[in-house]
PDB file of N, CA, C and O in Angstrom, chain B, residues numbered from 101:
ATOM      1  N   UNK B 101       7.805-106.047-202.177  1.00  0.00           N
ATOM      2  CA  UNK B 101       7.660-104.971-200.332  1.00  0.00           C
ATOM      3  C   UNK B 101       8.668-104.711-199.667  1.00  0.00           C
ATOM      4  O   UNK B 101       9.293-105.585-199.066  1.00  0.00           O
ATOM      5  N   UNK B 102       8.931-103.692-199.665  1.00  0.00           N
ATOM      6  CA  UNK B 102      10.462-103.237-198.659  1.00  0.00           C
ATOM      7  C   UNK B 102      10.740-103.631-197.129  1.00  0.00           C
ATOM      8  O   UNK B 102       9.698-103.885-196.524  1.00  0.00           O
ATOM      9  N   UNK B 103      11.788-103.726-196.452  1.00  0.00           N
ATOM     10  CA  UNK B 103      11.737-104.670-195.597  1.00  0.00           C
ATOM     11  C   UNK B 103      10.530-102.936-194.850  1.00  0.00           C
ATOM     12  O   UNK B 103       9.441-103.444-194.587  1.00  0.00           O
ATOM     13  N   UNK B 104      10.469-101.737-194.591  1.00  0.00           N
ATOM     14  CA  UNK B 104      10.203-100.952-193.844  1.00  0.00           C
ATOM     15  C   UNK B 104       8.806-101.558-193.361  1.00  0.00           C
ATOM     16  O   UNK B 104       8.535-101.552-192.160  1.00  0.00           O
ATOM     17  N   UNK B 105       7.717-102.199-194.524  1.00  0.00           N
ATOM     18  CA  UNK B 105       6.055-101.649-194.774  1.00  0.00           C
ATOM     19  C   UNK B 105       5.899-103.193-193.882  1.00  0.00           C
ATOM     20  O   UNK B 105       4.804-103.441-193.378  1.00  0.00           O
ATOM     21  N   UNK B 106       7.209-104.328-193.708  1.00  0.00           N
ATOM     22  CA  UNK B 106       6.895-105.052-193.249  1.00  0.00           C
ATOM     23  C   UNK B 106       6.147-105.129-191.631  1.00  0.00           C
ATOM     24  O   UNK B 106       5.150-105.720-191.218  1.00  0.00           O
ATOM     25  N   UNK B 107       7.189-104.201-190.952  1.00  0.00           N
ATOM     26  CA  UNK B 107       6.842-104.009-189.490  1.00  0.00           C
ATOM     27  C   UNK B 107       6.230-103.128-189.390  1.00  0.00           C
ATOM     28  O   UNK B 107       5.634-103.115-188.313  1.00  0.00           O
ATOM     29  N   UNK B 108       5.939-101.843-190.347  1.00  0.00           N
ATOM     30  CA  UNK B 108       5.228-101.247-189.889  1.00  0.00           C
ATOM     31  C   UNK B 108       3.103-101.945-190.107  1.00  0.00           C
ATOM     32  O   UNK B 108       1.999-101.686-189.627  1.00  0.00           O
ATOM     33  N   UNK B 109       3.743-102.905-191.156  1.00  0.00           N
ATOM     34  CA  UNK B 109       2.258-103.123-191.220  1.00  0.00           C
ATOM     35  C   UNK B 109       1.497-104.615-189.501  1.00  0.00           C
ATOM     36  O   UNK B 109       0.426-104.873-188.953  1.00  0.00           O
ATOM     37  N   UNK B 110       2.624-104.972-189.438  1.00  0.00           N
ATOM     38  CA  UNK B 110       2.573-106.597-188.099  1.00  0.00           C
ATOM     39  C   UNK B 110       2.246-104.964-187.563  1.00  0.00           C
ATOM     40  O   UNK B 110       1.290-104.717-188.298  1.00  0.00           O
ATOM     41  N   UNK B 111       2.438-103.796-186.795  1.00  0.00           N
ATOM     42  CA  UNK B 111       2.206-102.798-185.575  1.00  0.00           C
ATOM     43  C   UNK B 111       1.239-103.143-186.015  1.00  0.00           C
ATOM     44  O   UNK B 111       0.752-104.251-185.786  1.00  0.00           O
ATOM     45  N   UNK B 112       0.576-102.004-186.978  1.00  0.00           N
ATOM     46  CA  UNK B 112      -0.514-102.100-187.282  1.00  0.00           C
ATOM     47  C   UNK B 112      -2.065-103.224-187.214  1.00  0.00           C
ATOM     48  O   UNK B 112      -3.260-103.073-187.466  1.00  0.00           O
ATOM     49  N   UNK B 113      -1.342-104.148-186.813  1.00  0.00           N
ATOM     50  CA  UNK B 113      -2.550-105.670-187.166  1.00  0.00           C
ATOM     51  C   UNK B 113      -2.323-105.782-185.559  1.00  0.00           C
ATOM     52  O   UNK B 113      -3.238-105.912-184.745  1.00  0.00           O
ATOM     53  N   UNK B 114      -1.111-105.718-185.289  1.00  0.00           N
ATOM     54  CA  UNK B 114      -0.849-106.288-183.436  1.00  0.00           C
ATOM     55  C   UNK B 114      -1.791-105.066-183.139  1.00  0.00           C
ATOM     56  O   UNK B 114      -2.693-105.613-182.504  1.00  0.00           O
ATOM     57  N   UNK B 115      -2.108-103.759-183.222  1.00  0.00           N
ATOM     58  CA  UNK B 115      -2.767-102.909-182.733  1.00  0.00           C
ATOM     59  C   UNK B 115      -4.042-103.082-182.744  1.00  0.00           C
ATOM     60  O   UNK B 115      -4.653-103.110-181.675  1.00  0.00           O
ATOM     61  N   UNK B 116      -4.780-103.250-184.116  1.00  0.00           N
ATOM     62  CA  UNK B 116      -5.652-104.178-184.730  1.00  0.00           C
ATOM     63  C   UNK B 116      -6.208-105.004-183.348  1.00  0.00           C
ATOM     64  O   UNK B 116      -7.015-104.600-182.511  1.00  0.00           O
ATOM     65  N   UNK B 117      -5.700-105.923-183.392  1.00  0.00           N
ATOM     66  CA  UNK B 117      -6.052-106.985-182.577  1.00  0.00           C
ATOM     67  C   UNK B 117      -6.097-106.739-181.327  1.00  0.00           C
ATOM     68  O   UNK B 117      -7.170-107.184-180.918  1.00  0.00           O
ATOM     69  N   UNK B 118      -5.413-106.191-180.349  1.00  0.00           N
ATOM     70  CA  UNK B 118      -5.581-105.129-179.132  1.00  0.00           C
ATOM     71  C   UNK B 118      -7.019-104.449-179.306  1.00  0.00           C
ATOM     72  O   UNK B 118      -7.531-104.683-178.211  1.00  0.00           O
ATOM     73  N   UNK B 119      -7.745-103.905-179.884  1.00  0.00           N
ATOM     74  CA  UNK B 119      -8.344-103.078-179.624  1.00  0.00           C
ATOM     75  C   UNK B 119     -10.065-103.920-179.895  1.00  0.00           C
ATOM     76  O   UNK B 119     -11.156-103.736-179.355  1.00  0.00           O
ATOM     77  N   UNK B 120      -9.562-104.928-181.060  1.00  0.00           N
ATOM     78  CA  UNK B 120     -10.690-105.498-180.537  1.00  0.00           C
ATOM     79  C   UNK B 120     -11.159-106.536-179.839  1.00  0.00           C
ATOM     80  O   UNK B 120     -12.258-107.076-179.710  1.00  0.00           O
ATOM     81  N   UNK B 121      -9.771-106.741-179.298  1.00  0.00           N
ATOM     82  CA  UNK B 121      -9.995-107.297-177.870  1.00  0.00           C
ATOM     83  C   UNK B 121     -10.525-106.699-176.777  1.00  0.00           C
ATOM     84  O   UNK B 121     -11.469-107.067-176.078  1.00  0.00           O
ATOM     85  N   UNK B 122      -9.683-105.535-176.674  1.00  0.00           N
ATOM     86  CA  UNK B 122      -9.879-105.113-175.333  1.00  0.00           C
ATOM     87  C   UNK B 122     -12.048-104.425-175.664  1.00  0.00           C
ATOM     88  O   UNK B 122     -12.920-104.107-174.855  1.00  0.00           O
ATOM     89  N   UNK B 123     -12.041-104.480-176.904  1.00  0.00           N
ATOM     90  CA  UNK B 123     -13.506-104.024-177.105  1.00  0.00           C
ATOM     91  C   UNK B 123     -14.497-105.232-177.020  1.00  0.00           C
ATOM     92  O   UNK B 123     -15.663-105.066-176.662  1.00  0.00           O
ATOM     93  N   UNK B 124     -13.955-106.535-177.384  1.00  0.00           N
ATOM     94  CA  UNK B 124     -14.802-108.222-177.034  1.00  0.00           C
ATOM     95  C   UNK B 124     -15.005-108.076-175.429  1.00  0.00           C
ATOM     96  O   UNK B 124     -16.100-108.009-174.870  1.00  0.00           O
ATOM     97  N   UNK B 125     -13.405-108.030-174.637  1.00  0.00           N
ATOM     98  CA  UNK B 125     -13.321-107.657-173.719  1.00  0.00           C
ATOM     99  C   UNK B 125     -14.509-107.383-172.778  1.00  0.00           C
ATOM    100  O   UNK B 125     -15.039-108.147-171.971  1.00  0.00           O
ATOM    101  N   UNK B 126     -14.941-105.460-173.237  1.00  0.00           N
ATOM    102  CA  UNK B 126     -15.738-105.033-172.233  1.00  0.00           C
ATOM    103  C   UNK B 126     -17.494-105.449-172.776  1.00  0.00           C
ATOM    104  O   UNK B 126     -18.487-105.566-172.058  1.00  0.00           O
ATOM    105  N   UNK B 127     -17.371-105.612-174.408  1.00  0.00           N
ATOM    106  CA  UNK B 127     -18.512-106.406-175.007  1.00  0.00           C
ATOM    107  C   UNK B 127     -19.287-107.058-173.618  1.00  0.00           C
ATOM    108  O   UNK B 127     -20.296-106.602-173.080  1.00  0.00           O
ATOM    109  N   UNK B 128     -18.417-108.393-173.166  1.00  0.00           N
ATOM    110  CA  UNK B 128     -18.392-109.586-172.617  1.00  0.00           C
ATOM    111  C   UNK B 128     -18.933-108.912-171.317  1.00  0.00           C
ATOM    112  O   UNK B 128     -19.803-109.524-170.697  1.00  0.00           O
ATOM    113  N   UNK B 129     -18.574-107.916-170.929  1.00  0.00           N
ATOM    114  CA  UNK B 129     -18.392-107.762-169.549  1.00  0.00           C
ATOM    115  C   UNK B 129     -19.679-107.487-169.343  1.00  0.00           C
ATOM    116  O   UNK B 129     -20.423-108.151-168.621  1.00  0.00           O
ATOM    117  N   UNK B 130     -20.018-106.387-170.039  1.00  0.00           N
ATOM    118  CA  UNK B 130     -21.536-105.263-170.079  1.00  0.00           C
ATOM    119  C   UNK B 130     -22.678-105.994-170.317  1.00  0.00           C
ATOM    120  O   UNK B 130     -23.798-105.522-170.123  1.00  0.00           O
ATOM    121  N   UNK B 131     -22.436-107.374-170.820  1.00  0.00           N
ATOM    122  CA  UNK B 131     -23.444-108.169-171.661  1.00  0.00           C
ATOM    123  C   UNK B 131     -23.688-109.122-170.353  1.00  0.00           C
ATOM    124  O   UNK B 131     -24.828-109.113-169.887  1.00  0.00           O
ATOM    125  N   UNK B 132     -22.520-110.089-169.616  1.00  0.00           N
ATOM    126  CA  UNK B 132     -23.052-110.816-168.613  1.00  0.00           C
ATOM    127  C   UNK B 132     -23.120-109.978-167.301  1.00  0.00           C
ATOM    128  O   UNK B 132     -23.370-110.687-166.326  1.00  0.00           O
ATOM    129  N   UNK B 133     -22.952-108.557-167.000  1.00  0.00           N
ATOM    130  CA  UNK B 133     -23.193-107.802-166.360  1.00  0.00           C
ATOM    131  C   UNK B 133     -22.038-108.144-165.080  1.00  0.00           C
ATOM    132  O   UNK B 133     -22.325-108.093-163.884  1.00  0.00           O
ATOM    133  N   UNK B 134     -20.793-108.469-165.589  1.00  0.00           N
ATOM    134  CA  UNK B 134     -19.627-109.042-164.998  1.00  0.00           C
ATOM    135  C   UNK B 134     -19.044-107.054-164.277  1.00  0.00           C
ATOM    136  O   UNK B 134     -18.344-106.798-163.297  1.00  0.00           O
ATOM    137  N   UNK B 135     -19.636-106.188-165.164  1.00  0.00           N
ATOM    138  CA  UNK B 135     -18.973-105.421-164.559  1.00  0.00           C
ATOM    139  C   UNK B 135     -20.404-104.179-164.017  1.00  0.00           C
ATOM    140  O   UNK B 135     -20.494-102.952-164.014  1.00  0.00           O
ATOM    141  N   UNK B 136     -20.993-104.906-163.759  1.00  0.00           N
ATOM    142  CA  UNK B 136     -21.947-103.726-162.790  1.00  0.00           C
ATOM    143  C   UNK B 136     -21.383-103.504-161.180  1.00  0.00           C
ATOM    144  O   UNK B 136     -21.263-102.505-160.471  1.00  0.00           O
ATOM    145  N   UNK B 137     -21.081-105.075-160.964  1.00  0.00           N
ATOM    146  CA  UNK B 137     -20.509-104.681-159.182  1.00  0.00           C
ATOM    147  C   UNK B 137     -18.987-103.814-159.880  1.00  0.00           C
ATOM    148  O   UNK B 137     -18.623-103.087-158.956  1.00  0.00           O
ATOM    149  N   UNK B 138     -18.404-103.696-160.596  1.00  0.00           N
ATOM    150  CA  UNK B 138     -17.005-101.991-160.278  1.00  0.00           C
ATOM    151  C   UNK B 138     -18.165-100.600-160.499  1.00  0.00           C
ATOM    152  O   UNK B 138     -18.241 -99.444-160.084  1.00  0.00           O
ATOM    153  N   UNK B 139     -18.733-101.237-161.138  1.00  0.00           N
ATOM    154  CA  UNK B 139     -19.981 -99.565-161.521  1.00  0.00           C
ATOM    155  C   UNK B 139     -20.189 -99.400-159.778  1.00  0.00           C
ATOM    156  O   UNK B 139     -19.795 -98.380-159.211  1.00  0.00           O
ATOM    157  N   UNK B 140     -20.729-100.321-159.167  1.00  0.00           N
ATOM    158  CA  UNK B 140     -21.550-100.283-157.783  1.00  0.00           C
ATOM    159  C   UNK B 140     -20.151 -99.510-157.147  1.00  0.00           C
ATOM    160  O   UNK B 140     -19.869 -98.317-157.258  1.00  0.00           O
ATOM    161  N   UNK B 141     -19.450-100.471-156.518  1.00  0.00           N
ATOM    162  CA  UNK B 141     -18.401 -99.644-155.597  1.00  0.00           C
ATOM    163  C   UNK B 141     -17.578 -98.513-156.214  1.00  0.00           C
ATOM    164  O   UNK B 141     -16.941 -97.828-155.413  1.00  0.00           O
ATOM    165  N   UNK B 142     -17.471 -98.142-157.808  1.00  0.00           N
ATOM    166  CA  UNK B 142     -16.762 -96.797-158.106  1.00  0.00           C
ATOM    167  C   UNK B 142     -17.655 -95.464-157.781  1.00  0.00           C
ATOM    168  O   UNK B 142     -17.216 -94.335-157.563  1.00  0.00           O
ATOM    169  N   UNK B 143     -19.310 -95.977-157.810  1.00  0.00           N
ATOM    170  CA  UNK B 143     -20.230 -95.425-157.231  1.00  0.00           C
ATOM    171  C   UNK B 143     -20.551 -94.668-156.215  1.00  0.00           C
ATOM    172  O   UNK B 143     -20.684 -93.462-156.008  1.00  0.00           O
ATOM    173  N   UNK B 144     -20.708 -96.271-155.248  1.00  0.00           N
ATOM    174  CA  UNK B 144     -21.033 -96.295-153.336  1.00  0.00           C
ATOM    175  C   UNK B 144     -19.371 -95.427-152.987  1.00  0.00           C
ATOM    176  O   UNK B 144     -19.468 -94.690-152.005  1.00  0.00           O
ATOM    177  N   UNK B 145     -18.162 -95.433-153.543  1.00  0.00           N
ATOM    178  CA  UNK B 145     -17.178 -95.146-152.868  1.00  0.00           C
ATOM    179  C   UNK B 145     -16.993 -93.613-153.042  1.00  0.00           C
ATOM    180  O   UNK B 145     -16.488 -92.804-152.264  1.00  0.00           O
ATOM    181  N   UNK B 146     -17.442 -93.463-154.059  1.00  0.00           N
ATOM    182  CA  UNK B 146     -17.244 -91.656-154.352  1.00  0.00           C
ATOM    183  C   UNK B 146     -18.430 -90.988-153.874  1.00  0.00           C
ATOM    184  O   UNK B 146     -18.506 -89.779-153.652  1.00  0.00           O
ATOM    185  N   UNK B 147     -19.250 -91.741-153.744  1.00  0.00           N
ATOM    186  CA  UNK B 147     -20.675 -91.055-152.723  1.00  0.00           C
ATOM    187  C   UNK B 147     -20.222 -90.374-151.083  1.00  0.00           C
ATOM    188  O   UNK B 147     -20.226 -89.262-150.556  1.00  0.00           O
ATOM    189  N   UNK B 148     -19.755 -92.152-150.593  1.00  0.00           N
ATOM    190  CA  UNK B 148     -19.397 -92.102-149.282  1.00  0.00           C
ATOM    191  C   UNK B 148     -18.249 -93.047-149.227  1.00  0.00           C
ATOM    192  O   UNK B 148     -18.255 -94.275-149.318  1.00  0.00           O
ATOM    193  N   UNK B 149     -17.222 -92.183-149.052  1.00  0.00           N
ATOM    194  CA  UNK B 149     -15.862 -93.636-148.799  1.00  0.00           C
ATOM    195  C   UNK B 149     -16.278 -94.266-147.514  1.00  0.00           C
ATOM    196  O   UNK B 149     -16.055 -95.447-147.247  1.00  0.00           O
ATOM    197  N   UNK B 150     -17.063 -93.194-146.514  1.00  0.00           N
ATOM    198  CA  UNK B 150     -16.961 -94.437-145.504  1.00  0.00           C
ATOM    199  C   UNK B 150     -17.759 -94.923-145.614  1.00  0.00           C
ATOM    200  O   UNK B 150     -17.170 -95.879-145.110  1.00  0.00           O
ATOM    201  N   UNK B 151     -18.826 -95.352-145.832  1.00  0.00           N
ATOM    202  CA  UNK B 151     -19.790 -96.395-146.120  1.00  0.00           C
ATOM    203  C   UNK B 151     -19.042 -98.147-146.832  1.00  0.00           C
ATOM    204  O   UNK B 151     -18.232 -98.152-147.759  1.00  0.00           O
ATOM    205  N   UNK B 152     -19.434 -99.159-146.296  1.00  0.00           N
ATOM    206  CA  UNK B 152     -18.957-100.327-146.434  1.00  0.00           C
ATOM    207  C   UNK B 152     -19.628-100.685-147.509  1.00  0.00           C
ATOM    208  O   UNK B 152     -20.795-100.343-147.703  1.00  0.00           O
ATOM    209  N   UNK B 153     -18.712-101.653-148.572  1.00  0.00           N
ATOM    210  CA  UNK B 153     -18.970-101.844-149.351  1.00  0.00           C
ATOM    211  C   UNK B 153     -19.193-103.054-149.674  1.00  0.00           C
ATOM    212  O   UNK B 153     -18.162-103.725-149.674  1.00  0.00           O
ATOM    213  N   UNK B 154     -20.529-103.856-150.073  1.00  0.00           N
ATOM    214  CA  UNK B 154     -20.548-105.069-150.412  1.00  0.00           C
ATOM    215  C   UNK B 154     -19.659-105.549-151.305  1.00  0.00           C
ATOM    216  O   UNK B 154     -19.341-105.099-152.406  1.00  0.00           O
ATOM    217  N   UNK B 155     -19.209-106.720-150.598  1.00  0.00           N
ATOM    218  CA  UNK B 155     -18.711-107.567-151.067  1.00  0.00           C
ATOM    219  C   UNK B 155     -19.178-108.452-152.488  1.00  0.00           C
ATOM    220  O   UNK B 155     -20.387-108.525-152.709  1.00  0.00           O
ATOM    221  N   UNK B 156     -18.522-108.908-153.144  1.00  0.00           N
ATOM    222  CA  UNK B 156     -19.522-109.550-154.740  1.00  0.00           C
ATOM    223  C   UNK B 156     -19.907-110.500-154.682  1.00  0.00           C
ATOM    224  O   UNK B 156     -19.727-110.906-155.830  1.00  0.00           O
ATOM    225  N   UNK B 157     -20.578-111.642-153.898  1.00  0.00           N
ATOM    226  CA  UNK B 157     -21.428-111.976-153.394  1.00  0.00           C
ATOM    227  C   UNK B 157     -22.657-110.972-152.716  1.00  0.00           C
ATOM    228  O   UNK B 157     -23.818-110.886-153.116  1.00  0.00           O
ATOM    229  N   UNK B 158     -22.325-110.590-152.112  1.00  0.00           N
ATOM    230  CA  UNK B 158     -23.611-109.913-151.391  1.00  0.00           C
ATOM    231  C   UNK B 158     -24.567-109.001-152.394  1.00  0.00           C
ATOM    232  O   UNK B 158     -25.788-108.841-152.427  1.00  0.00           O
ATOM    233  N   UNK B 159     -23.384-108.427-153.270  1.00  0.00           N
ATOM    234  CA  UNK B 159     -24.270-107.588-154.629  1.00  0.00           C
ATOM    235  C   UNK B 159     -24.568-108.668-155.079  1.00  0.00           C
ATOM    236  O   UNK B 159     -25.693-108.884-154.627  1.00  0.00           O
ATOM    237  N   UNK B 160     -24.235-109.599-155.769  1.00  0.00           N
ATOM    238  CA  UNK B 160     -24.883-110.390-156.876  1.00  0.00           C
ATOM    239  C   UNK B 160     -26.141-111.016-156.355  1.00  0.00           C
ATOM    240  O   UNK B 160     -27.016-111.195-157.201  1.00  0.00           O
ATOM    241  N   UNK B 161     -26.471-111.484-154.782  1.00  0.00           N
ATOM    242  CA  UNK B 161     -27.187-112.078-154.255  1.00  0.00           C
ATOM    243  C   UNK B 161     -28.452-110.985-154.094  1.00  0.00           C
ATOM    244  O   UNK B 161     -29.553-111.455-154.381  1.00  0.00           O
ATOM    245  N   UNK B 162     -28.420-109.390-153.612  1.00  0.00           N
ATOM    246  CA  UNK B 162     -28.927-108.399-153.993  1.00  0.00           C
ATOM    247  C   UNK B 162     -29.043-108.398-155.146  1.00  0.00           C
ATOM    248  O   UNK B 162     -29.527-109.529-155.181  1.00  0.00           O
ATOM    249  N   UNK B 163     -29.024-108.138-156.061  1.00  0.00           N
ATOM    250  CA  UNK B 163     -28.741-108.197-156.961  1.00  0.00           C
ATOM    251  C   UNK B 163     -30.015-109.624-158.086  1.00  0.00           C
ATOM    252  O   UNK B 163     -31.119-109.289-158.516  1.00  0.00           O
ATOM    253  N   UNK B 164     -29.644-110.503-158.208  1.00  0.00           N
ATOM    254  CA  UNK B 164     -30.412-111.798-157.803  1.00  0.00           C
ATOM    255  C   UNK B 164     -31.866-111.458-157.855  1.00  0.00           C
ATOM    256  O   UNK B 164     -32.733-111.254-158.705  1.00  0.00           O
ATOM    257  N   UNK B 165     -31.683-111.503-156.044  1.00  0.00           N
ATOM    258  CA  UNK B 165     -33.244-110.823-155.502  1.00  0.00           C
ATOM    259  C   UNK B 165     -34.281-109.951-156.196  1.00  0.00           C
ATOM    260  O   UNK B 165     -35.464-110.237-156.383  1.00  0.00           O
ATOM    261  N   UNK B 166     -33.714-108.969-156.506  1.00  0.00           N
ATOM    262  CA  UNK B 166     -34.173-107.793-156.636  1.00  0.00           C
ATOM    263  C   UNK B 166     -34.832-108.111-158.038  1.00  0.00           C
ATOM    264  O   UNK B 166     -35.986-107.733-158.241  1.00  0.00           O
ATOM    265  N   UNK B 167     -34.120-108.806-159.023  1.00  0.00           N
ATOM    266  CA  UNK B 167     -34.384-109.581-160.319  1.00  0.00           C
ATOM    267  C   UNK B 167     -35.584-110.227-160.155  1.00  0.00           C
ATOM    268  O   UNK B 167     -36.556-109.888-160.829  1.00  0.00           O
ATOM    269  N   UNK B 168     -35.659-111.334-159.151  1.00  0.00           N
ATOM    270  CA  UNK B 168     -36.497-112.435-158.917  1.00  0.00           C
ATOM    271  C   UNK B 168     -37.820-111.505-157.916  1.00  0.00           C
ATOM    272  O   UNK B 168     -38.876-112.097-157.691  1.00  0.00           O
ATOM    273  N   UNK B 169     -37.673-110.477-157.539  1.00  0.00           N
ATOM    274  CA  UNK B 169     -38.722-109.571-156.654  1.00  0.00           C
ATOM    275  C   UNK B 169     -39.988-109.206-158.226  1.00  0.00           C
ATOM    276  O   UNK B 169     -41.188-109.479-158.188  1.00  0.00           O
ATOM    277  N   UNK B 170     -39.339-108.625-159.314  1.00  0.00           N
ATOM    278  CA  UNK B 170     -39.906-108.180-160.436  1.00  0.00           C
ATOM    279  C   UNK B 170     -39.696-108.240-162.001  1.00  0.00           C
ATOM    280  O   UNK B 170     -39.191-107.534-162.874  1.00  0.00           O
ATOM    281  N   UNK B 171     -40.349-109.453-161.900  1.00  0.00           N
ATOM    282  CA  UNK B 171     -40.313-110.668-163.112  1.00  0.00           C
ATOM    283  C   UNK B 171     -40.821-109.713-164.048  1.00  0.00           C
ATOM    284  O   UNK B 171     -40.251-110.076-165.076  1.00  0.00           O
ATOM    285  N   UNK B 172     -41.239-109.127-164.233  1.00  0.00           N
ATOM    286  CA  UNK B 172     -41.646-108.216-165.389  1.00  0.00           C
ATOM    287  C   UNK B 172     -40.445-107.268-165.767  1.00  0.00           C
ATOM    288  O   UNK B 172     -39.999-107.018-166.886  1.00  0.00           O
ATOM    289  N   UNK B 173     -40.064-106.835-164.603  1.00  0.00           N
ATOM    290  CA  UNK B 173     -38.491-105.881-165.006  1.00  0.00           C
ATOM    291  C   UNK B 173     -37.252-106.684-165.443  1.00  0.00           C
ATOM    292  O   UNK B 173     -36.395-106.338-166.256  1.00  0.00           O
ATOM    293  N   UNK B 174     -37.326-107.715-164.806  1.00  0.00           N
ATOM    294  CA  UNK B 174     -36.132-109.243-165.054  1.00  0.00           C
ATOM    295  C   UNK B 174     -36.145-110.168-166.176  1.00  0.00           C
ATOM    296  O   UNK B 174     -37.231-110.662-166.482  1.00  0.00           O
ATOM    297  N   UNK B 175     -35.187-110.454-166.782  1.00  0.00           N
ATOM    298  CA  UNK B 175     -35.280-110.956-167.982  1.00  0.00           C
ATOM    299  C   UNK B 175     -35.274-112.533-167.068  1.00  0.00           C
ATOM    300  O   UNK B 175     -34.412-113.211-166.509  1.00  0.00           O
ATOM    301  N   UNK B 176     -35.916-112.575-167.167  1.00  0.00           N
ATOM    302  CA  UNK B 176     -36.617-114.237-167.046  1.00  0.00           C
ATOM    303  C   UNK B 176     -37.169-115.175-168.007  1.00  0.00           C
ATOM    304  O   UNK B 176     -37.646-114.839-169.091  1.00  0.00           O
ATOM    305  N   UNK B 177     -37.033-117.151-167.281  1.00  0.00           N
ATOM    306  CA  UNK B 177     -38.013-117.499-168.864  1.00  0.00           C
ATOM    307  C   UNK B 177     -39.414-118.152-168.656  1.00  0.00           C
ATOM    308  O   UNK B 177     -40.297-118.612-169.381  1.00  0.00           O
ATOM    309  N   UNK B 178     -39.150-117.935-167.018  1.00  0.00           N
ATOM    310  CA  UNK B 178     -40.438-118.885-166.126  1.00  0.00           C
ATOM    311  C   UNK B 178     -40.936-117.956-165.083  1.00  0.00           C
ATOM    312  O   UNK B 178     -41.823-118.316-164.309  1.00  0.00           O
TER     313      UNK B 178
END
């Protein structure tokens, strides 16, 4: 193996590791619902920049209340 292939291999492995890390972060945020607040704020500001955007706490409370009000549509165990 010559000296030029080792750095190229390391670069390729590092790029793959970064890509996997980004995908894993995205996946976990989607599964846990963490990205829902980001989507909400983006959509709310795009529709009306003057509107008051809920805080994360208010948003999560609203989301949990909506899930509790509709047990068939929400993922509840009991």
